[in-house]
C-alpha positions as CSV (number, residue, x, y, z in Angstrom):
1,M,0.0,0.0,0.0
2,S,1.3,3.3,-0.9
3,T,0.4,6.9,0.3
4,Q,-2.9,6.8,-1.5
5,K,-5.5,8.6,0.5
6,P,-8.5,6.2,1.6
7,T,-11.9,7.0,0.3
8,G,-15.4,6.2,1.4
9,T,-16.6,2.6,1.9
10,T,-19.9,0.9,1.0
11,A,-21.4,-2.4,1.8
12,T,-20.7,-3.6,-1.7
13,D,-17.0,-2.6,-1.5
14,V,-16.4,-4.6,1.7
15,L,-18.8,-7.5,1.5
16,S,-18.0,-8.5,-2.1
17,G,-17.4,-12.0,-3.4
18,P,-19.1,-15.4,-3.3
19,T,-21.4,-16.2,-0.5
20,R,-21.2,-19.9,-0.4
21,R,-20.6,-21.2,3.1
22,R,-20.7,-24.6,5.0
23,G,-22.9,-25.1,7.9
24,R,-25.3,-22.7,9.7
25,T,-25.9,-19.3,8.3
26,I,-24.6,-16.2,10.2
27,G,-27.3,-13.7,10.7
28,A,-27.3,-10.0,11.1
29,G,-24.8,-9.8,13.9
30,V,-27.2,-9.3,16.9
31,A,-26.9,-12.9,18.1
32,V,-23.2,-12.7,17.6
33,A,-22.9,-9.6,19.6
34,I,-25.0,-10.9,22.4
35,A,-22.9,-14.2,22.5
36,V,-19.6,-12.3,22.5
37,V,-20.8,-10.0,25.3
38,L,-21.7,-13.1,27.4
39,L,-18.3,-14.5,26.5
40,L,-16.3,-11.4,27.5
41,V,-18.0,-10.9,30.8
42,G,-16.8,-14.1,32.1
43,L,-18.4,-17.2,30.8
44,G,-15.0,-18.2,29.5
45,A,-13.6,-20.4,26.7
46,G,-16.0,-23.2,27.6
47,Y,-19.0,-21.3,26.3
48,A,-20.0,-22.2,22.8
49,L,-20.4,-19.0,20.8
50,N,-23.8,-19.9,19.3
51,G,-22.0,-22.4,17.2
52,Y,-19.9,-19.9,15.3
53,W,-16.9,-21.8,16.0
54,N,-17.7,-25.4,15.7
55,P,-14.7,-27.0,14.1
56,S,-14.6,-29.9,11.7
57,K,-11.5,-31.9,12.6
58,S,-9.2,-32.4,9.6
59,A,-8.1,-36.0,9.0
60,S,-4.8,-34.8,7.5
61,T,-2.5,-31.9,8.5
62,V,-3.5,-28.5,7.4
63,T,-1.0,-25.6,7.4
64,I,-2.4,-22.1,7.5
65,T,0.2,-19.3,6.5
66,E,0.2,-15.9,8.0
67,A,2.7,-13.1,7.3
68,G,2.8,-9.2,7.8
69,S,2.4,-6.9,10.7
70,T,5.2,-7.1,13.3
71,L,2.7,-5.4,15.7
72,L,0.1,-8.1,15.3
73,G,2.7,-10.9,14.9
74,P,3.2,-11.5,18.6
75,L,-0.5,-12.0,19.0
76,F,-0.6,-14.6,16.2
77,Q,2.4,-16.3,17.8
78,L,0.1,-16.8,20.9
79,W,-2.9,-17.8,18.9
80,G,-1.3,-20.3,16.6
81,P,-0.1,-23.0,19.1
82,N,-3.3,-22.5,21.2
83,Y,-5.5,-23.1,18.2
84,T,-3.5,-26.2,17.4
85,A,-4.1,-27.5,20.8
86,V,-7.9,-27.5,20.2
87,N,-7.6,-28.6,16.5
88,P,-4.5,-30.7,16.4
89,N,-4.2,-31.3,12.7
90,V,-4.2,-27.5,11.9
91,R,-0.9,-25.7,12.1
92,V,-0.4,-22.0,11.8
93,T,2.9,-20.5,10.5
94,V,3.6,-16.9,11.5
95,A,6.0,-14.6,9.7
96,L,6.7,-11.1,11.0
97,T,7.5,-9.4,7.8
98,G,5.8,-6.0,8.0
99,S,2.4,-4.9,6.9
100,G,3.5,-3.9,3.4
101,N,4.6,-7.5,2.8
102,G,1.4,-8.8,4.5
103,I,-0.7,-6.8,2.0
104,S,1.3,-7.7,-1.1
105,E,1.3,-11.5,-0.1
106,A,-2.4,-11.4,0.6
107,E,-3.0,-9.7,-2.8
108,S,-0.9,-12.3,-4.6
109,G,-2.3,-15.3,-2.8
110,G,1.2,-16.1,-1.4
111,V,-0.2,-16.5,2.2
112,D,-3.6,-17.4,3.6
113,L,-3.7,-14.4,5.9
114,G,-2.0,-11.0,5.4
115,A,-1.7,-9.2,8.7
116,T,-1.6,-5.4,8.5
117,D,-2.1,-2.3,10.7
118,A,-3.3,-0.4,7.7
119,Y,-6.6,-1.3,6.2
120,L,-6.9,-1.7,2.4
121,T,-9.1,0.9,0.7
122,P,-12.4,-0.7,-0.6
123,Q,-11.2,-0.3,-4.2
124,N,-7.9,-2.2,-3.6
125,A,-9.6,-4.8,-1.5
126,S,-12.4,-5.5,-4.1
127,A,-9.9,-5.5,-7.0
128,N,-7.9,-8.3,-5.2
129,H,-11.0,-10.3,-3.9
130,L,-10.0,-9.5,-0.3
131,I,-11.8,-8.4,2.8
132,N,-10.4,-6.5,5.9
133,V,-11.1,-8.5,9.0
134,P,-10.1,-6.6,12.2
135,L,-8.9,-9.0,15.0
136,A,-8.0,-6.7,17.9
137,I,-7.4,-3.1,19.0
138,S,-3.9,-1.9,19.4
139,A,-1.9,1.2,20.0
140,Q,1.5,2.7,19.0
141,L,4.0,4.3,21.4
142,V,6.4,7.2,20.8
143,M,9.7,6.0,22.4
144,Y,13.0,7.6,23.0
145,N,16.6,7.0,24.3
146,L,17.4,10.0,26.5
147,P,20.1,9.5,29.1
148,G,18.7,10.4,32.4
149,L,15.2,10.9,31.2
150,N,14.1,7.4,30.2
151,G,12.1,7.0,33.4
152,V,10.2,10.2,32.6
153,H,7.1,10.2,30.3
154,L,7.8,13.3,28.3
155,N,4.8,15.3,26.8
156,L,5.0,15.2,23.1
157,N,2.0,16.3,20.8
158,G,1.4,15.3,17.2
159,T,2.6,18.8,15.9
160,I,5.9,18.5,17.8
161,I,6.4,14.9,16.6
162,A,5.5,15.8,13.0
163,K,8.0,18.7,13.1
164,I,10.7,16.4,14.5
165,Y,10.3,13.9,11.6
166,A,10.1,16.8,9.1
167,G,13.4,18.3,10.3
168,V,11.8,21.5,11.7
169,I,12.5,20.6,15.4
170,T,16.0,19.3,15.5
171,N,17.1,19.7,19.3
172,W,15.7,18.1,22.4
173,N,15.6,21.5,24.2
174,D,13.6,23.1,21.5
175,P,11.2,25.8,23.0
176,A,8.2,23.8,21.9
177,I,9.3,20.7,23.7
178,A,10.3,22.7,26.7
179,A,6.8,24.5,26.8
180,A,5.2,21.1,26.8
181,N,7.5,19.8,29.7
182,P,7.8,22.5,32.2
183,G,10.5,21.8,34.9
184,V,12.2,19.0,32.8
185,A,15.9,19.5,32.2
186,L,16.0,18.7,28.5
187,P,19.3,18.0,27.0
188,N,20.9,20.4,24.5
189,H,21.5,17.6,21.9
190,A,20.4,16.9,18.4
191,I,17.4,14.6,18.0
192,V,17.9,11.4,16.0
193,P,14.5,10.4,14.4
194,I,14.3,6.7,13.6
195,H,11.8,5.2,11.2
196,R,10.8,1.9,9.6
197,A,12.8,0.7,6.6
198,D,10.2,-1.9,5.5
199,G,6.6,-1.2,4.3
200,S,4.8,-0.8,7.6
201,G,1.4,-0.4,9.1
202,D,3.1,1.3,12.0
203,T,4.4,3.9,9.5
204,F,0.8,4.2,8.3
205,M,-0.4,4.9,11.8
206,F,2.4,7.3,12.6
207,T,2.2,9.3,9.4
208,S,-1.5,9.6,9.9
209,L,-0.9,11.2,13.3
210,C,1.6,13.6,11.8
211,Y,-0.7,14.4,8.8
212,L,-3.7,15.1,11.0
213,S,-1.8,17.0,13.6
214,W,0.1,19.6,11.6
215,S,-0.9,21.3,8.3
216,G,2.7,21.7,7.4
217,W,3.4,18.0,7.3
218,P,5.3,17.7,4.0
219,Y,4.6,14.0,3.4
220,S,1.4,12.2,2.9
221,F,0.6,9.1,5.0
222,G,1.0,5.4,4.2
223,T,3.0,2.3,4.8
224,S,6.0,3.7,2.9
225,V,7.3,7.4,3.1
226,Q,10.4,9.0,1.6
227,W,12.0,10.2,4.9
228,L,14.9,12.5,5.3
229,G,18.0,10.8,3.9
230,S,20.0,11.0,7.1
231,S,17.4,9.4,9.3
232,P,18.3,5.8,10.4
233,S,15.9,3.0,9.6
234,Y,15.2,-0.5,10.7
235,N,13.0,-3.5,9.8
236,G,10.1,-4.5,12.1
237,N,9.2,-3.3,15.6
238,G,11.9,-5.6,17.0
239,G,14.4,-3.8,14.8
240,M,13.1,-0.5,15.9
241,V,13.6,-1.5,19.6
242,T,17.2,-2.7,19.0
243,G,18.0,0.3,16.9
244,L,16.6,2.9,19.5
245,S,18.3,1.1,22.3
246,G,21.6,1.6,20.6
247,T,21.0,5.3,19.6
248,Q,21.3,7.7,22.3
249,Y,19.0,10.9,21.8
250,G,17.0,8.9,19.4
251,I,13.2,8.9,19.0
252,A,11.1,6.2,17.3
253,Y,7.5,4.9,16.8
254,I,7.0,1.4,18.0
255,G,4.0,-0.9,18.3
256,I,2.7,-1.5,21.9
257,S,3.1,-5.3,21.5
258,F,6.9,-4.6,21.9
259,L,6.5,-2.6,25.0
260,N,7.9,-5.4,27.2
261,E,11.0,-5.7,24.9
262,A,11.6,-2.0,25.0
263,I,11.4,-1.7,28.8
264,A,13.7,-4.7,29.1
265,T,16.5,-2.8,27.4
266,G,16.8,-0.5,30.4
267,N,17.4,2.6,28.3
268,I,14.1,3.3,26.4
269,G,11.3,5.6,27.7
270,Y,7.9,6.4,26.1
271,A,5.9,9.6,25.9
272,A,2.6,10.8,27.0
273,V,1.2,11.8,23.6
274,G,-1.0,14.9,23.1
275,D,-4.6,14.6,22.0
276,Q,-6.1,17.0,19.5
277,A,-6.6,19.7,22.0
278,A,-2.8,19.5,22.6
279,N,-2.1,20.1,19.0
280,L,-4.0,23.4,19.3
281,N,-2.7,24.3,22.7
282,G,0.5,22.4,23.4
283,T,1.2,23.7,26.9
284,N,-1.8,22.2,28.8
285,P,-0.5,19.1,30.8
286,Q,-4.0,17.6,31.0
287,N,-4.0,17.1,27.3
288,Y,-1.1,14.6,27.3
289,I,-2.2,11.0,27.6
290,L,-0.5,7.8,28.6
291,P,-1.2,4.5,26.8
292,T,-3.2,2.8,29.5
293,P,-5.9,0.3,28.6
294,Q,-8.6,2.7,29.7
295,N,-7.2,5.6,27.6
296,I,-6.7,3.4,24.5
297,S,-10.3,2.2,25.0
298,A,-11.5,5.8,25.2
299,D,-9.9,6.6,21.9
300,A,-11.3,3.5,20.2
301,S,-14.7,4.3,21.6
302,L,-14.5,7.8,20.1
303,G,-13.4,6.6,16.7
304,L,-15.9,3.8,16.4
305,Q,-18.7,6.3,16.8
306,N,-17.8,7.1,13.2
307,L,-18.0,3.6,12.0
308,Q,-20.2,3.1,8.9
309,P,-21.5,-0.5,8.9
310,P,-20.7,-2.9,7.4
311,S,-17.3,-1.3,6.7
312,V,-14.6,-1.9,9.3
313,A,-11.9,0.0,7.3
314,I,-11.6,2.9,9.7
315,S,-8.9,5.3,11.2
316,L,-9.0,5.6,15.0
317,I,-6.0,8.1,15.1
318,L,-6.8,11.0,17.3
319,G,-10.2,9.5,18.1
320,G,-11.1,9.1,14.5
321,V,-12.0,11.7,11.9
322,P,-15.5,12.7,10.7
323,G,-16.7,10.1,8.3
324,A,-14.1,7.6,9.8
325,I,-11.6,8.3,7.0
326,V,-8.4,10.4,6.6
327,T,-8.7,12.7,3.6
328,S,-7.1,16.0,2.4
329,A,-9.8,17.9,4.1
330,N,-8.5,16.7,7.4
331,H,-4.9,17.8,6.8
332,G,-3.7,19.3,10.0
333,T,-7.2,19.4,11.5
334,G,-7.1,16.3,13.6
335,G,-10.0,14.1,14.7
336,T,-12.6,14.2,17.3
337,M,-11.8,16.3,20.4
338,P,-11.9,14.8,23.8
339,T,-15.3,14.7,25.4
340,T,-16.8,14.6,28.8
341,Q,-17.5,10.9,28.4
342,Y,-14.0,10.2,27.0
343,P,-11.7,12.9,28.6
344,H,-8.4,11.1,28.1
345,P,-8.3,9.3,24.7
346,Y,-4.8,8.1,23.9
347,P,-4.2,9.4,20.3
348,I,-2.4,6.7,18.3
349,V,-4.9,3.7,18.4
350,N,-5.6,1.2,15.6
351,L,-7.7,-1.8,14.5
352,E,-5.4,-4.6,13.7
353,Y,-6.5,-6.4,10.5
354,T,-5.9,-9.5,8.6
355,L,-6.7,-9.8,4.8
356,I,-8.4,-12.9,3.5
357,K,-9.4,-14.0,0.0
358,T,-13.2,-14.1,-0.7
359,A,-12.5,-16.2,-3.9
360,P,-9.6,-18.6,-2.9
361,G,-7.9,-21.0,-5.2
362,S,-8.9,-23.8,-2.8
363,P,-12.3,-23.4,-1.1
364,S,-11.7,-26.6,0.8
365,H,-8.5,-25.1,2.3
366,Q,-10.2,-21.8,2.9
367,F,-12.7,-23.6,5.1
368,Y,-10.1,-24.1,7.7
369,V,-8.8,-20.6,7.4
370,V,-12.2,-19.3,8.1
371,Q,-12.5,-21.6,11.0
372,L,-9.3,-20.2,12.5
373,L,-10.6,-16.6,12.3
374,Q,-13.9,-17.6,13.8
375,W,-12.0,-19.1,16.8
376,I,-9.9,-15.9,17.1
377,L,-13.0,-13.7,17.1
378,S,-14.8,-16.1,19.5
379,Y,-11.9,-17.0,21.9
380,G,-8.7,-15.2,20.7
381,N,-10.1,-11.9,22.0
382,L,-10.0,-13.1,25.6
383,P,-7.7,-11.3,28.1
384,A,-5.6,-14.4,28.4
385,Y,-4.1,-13.6,25.0
386,L,-4.5,-9.9,24.6
387,N,-3.1,-8.8,27.9
388,A,0.3,-10.5,27.2
389,V,0.9,-8.0,24.3
390,H,-1.1,-5.1,25.6
391,F,-4.0,-5.3,23.1
392,L,-7.7,-4.7,23.8
393,P,-10.6,-6.8,22.6
394,L,-12.9,-5.9,19.7
395,T,-16.3,-4.5,20.5
396,P,-19.2,-6.9,20.0
397,A,-20.4,-4.9,17.0
398,I,-17.1,-5.3,15.2
399,I,-17.1,-9.0,15.8
400,G,-20.6,-9.1,14.4
401,Y,-19.5,-7.2,11.2
402,D,-16.5,-9.6,11.0
403,M,-18.6,-12.7,11.2
404,E,-20.9,-11.3,8.4
405,A,-17.9,-10.5,6.3
406,L,-16.5,-14.0,6.7
407,A,-19.9,-15.4,5.5
408,T,-19.0,-13.9,2.1
409,V,-15.9,-16.2,1.8
410,S,-16.2,-19.1,-0.6
411,V,-15.5,-22.3,1.3
412,S,-16.3,-26.0,1.0
413,A,-15.8,-28.8,3.5
């Protein structure tokens, strides 16, 4: 996926393709939503989700291939072996290759599941007989390696961050950073901005934040951007953690599923990121938000108010933008402002997607791929999996839309 700007979504765009399906028919999402609510409030994995995951055991070994997002990858690494434990003849291979690769491999049919932090536009999805299937809610952190300050959550808003990556703010003691961090002894040292070398959904999320925050942002947004030539780059979130750990005075954007690895280095800290109000008034401390589960949930709740069913291709950055899409009209204007109901929405929140073919080469193989996704949506969204990598569960409504979308996939037992 390039820096093409997403456009509007219709039911035809998302729910395209054959509708043949084995077993019971999935209805209009209401029963699914009720069942998932019951599951999430504590009935546990023993509760049969209205039969939506009722696996047929394969007589021979089936291998399901997944590749893409290094942010979503650690969750697939948890899901895979646990799914095999309940369906022993099904194996799941996981490759953390970056969202750009996940998208291209899904488009070409090179893998069964292409994991990506960046949704496909309806036009691209339809052209490649793919659907976006969100699997969890995640967030992105702005991290830094500042000797003596890695235990401090610096306040950084989207405008400051965008100006750093555009080469406008070049020193850690710049007046804009100092104004957002009163009383903090910032070093008089050049900032080293670090970015992803591979095509990355994390880059899509990060550049969307910059694009929405500052009208002077010189780039667009997407999985690949032509950064400043002197800026160091690394592959994957793991590479970003390693690179930042070895770069004093560096700054980087890293998916929350690598928070534990970053903390374990002992020399990486992360910021409280400013909401949209902070982009307009960068000195108010209450507008800088830490990535706690509650604050991530608040941003997702704001953004999902813009959801236009049955589409689940949506930007949640800065609480989501009107119409749930990022367009040129939103350049520098940000998303939804904090509300009384959601006063502290963490700004860099995202739905994590997998891409699946609606018209596969082998409908009999695709039957098992769909079963895996049904299990993930039924049981993989439990805290036992998500908490380990700092993700949050999907809302019942999104799970309902996902189940309906999966009903469009051509499968045969």
